[in-house]
N, C-alpha and C positions, 0 to 999 in steps of 0.2 A: 503493500500500500502507500509506504514510505518513498520505496524506491521508485513506484513509477510517478510519485508527485515530483520528487526531486528530478526525474527524466525531463518532465514537462517544464518544470520552472528552469532548469538550466541548459535544457537541448540536448544533454547526454550523460551517460551515468556518471556519477561521482565517485572518489574515490572511499573504500569502506570504511575508512579511519573517520573520514570527514560526515561519514554517513551516520553511523553509529555513535559518535561521540560530540558531533558538533550539530549536524542538521537534525536527525531525530530528537535529541533532547531539547531543542529550541522550541520544534513545533508541539511536543506531548507538552512540554511545560505551559505553553500558552494555553493550549485547551483545558490542561488540569485547572488552572488558575482561573481560567472564564468560566469553567463550570463552579469552582467554589465560591465565586463572585454571586453566581446565580443562587446557588442553592445557599449558601453563607455559611459553609461546614468546610472543615479544613479537612476532614477524612473522606469527602469525597474526593479529593484528587490523588489519594493513592488508590483509591477503586478506579478511577479512570487513567490513570498510569499502569495500573494492571491489566484493565480491560484493552486497551490500545496495545498494548505489548502482544496481548494473548492473539487479537484480531489480526495485527501484522504478520506473526507468526505463523500463523492457520491458513492466511493467504499466501506467503512466502511458502510452504510446505506444501501446499496442494498444487502452486503453479511447479514445483520442482521435483516433487516425489511423488504425484497424483497417478501415476501409471504403474507404482509398484504394491499396492495393495493396503490397507487398511493397517496391519501392523506395524507399517514402514511409516506410514504417516501419524501415527500417534506417539512411536518412539522417535520421529524427528522433531514434533512437535515440542515434545520434554525436552529433547538436546536443545532446540534452538532457543527455547523460552530460558533456559539458565544459561545459554552462553550470552543473552543478553544482560545477566544481573549487572554487570558494572555501567551499562549504558543508562540502566535503569534505576542504579543508585544515584547517577546525577541527574536524573529525572524528578527524583523525590528530593534531592537536597535544593537543587534552583526550585520547585514549586514550593516548597515550605519556607526557602528564606523568602522569597517574594511575599507570601500569604502573611510572614509573620512581621513584615516591615508595619511600623505604627500607621502611616497612610491607608494600609489596605484595611486596618481595624478601624479608623475612623471615618473611611468614607463606604466602604462596602459590608464592614460589620462581620467579619470573618471570625468564625469563633473555633 
């Protein structure tokens, strides 16, 4: 999902490091903070980050391993999810740092 988004934005595939540690954390952090601003609850950011990463993994795995059977798809989904733990960590850190700013608490009431 995010690989396709990057391809349409930049016109070519981007470096995997840039994809995992710069582009995806920024996009997912923005989405998670927007959801927290709407719901006024900080825990929804964690839920959004995990769900977006699961959806992205499912799309990537089905595209790459869709012809190899359900067992391969399930194991590769688990492997892809755990391989994204480092980038997910940065997404959690960035989103909770942004939500913890005094401006966010005063203006949007994020608790």
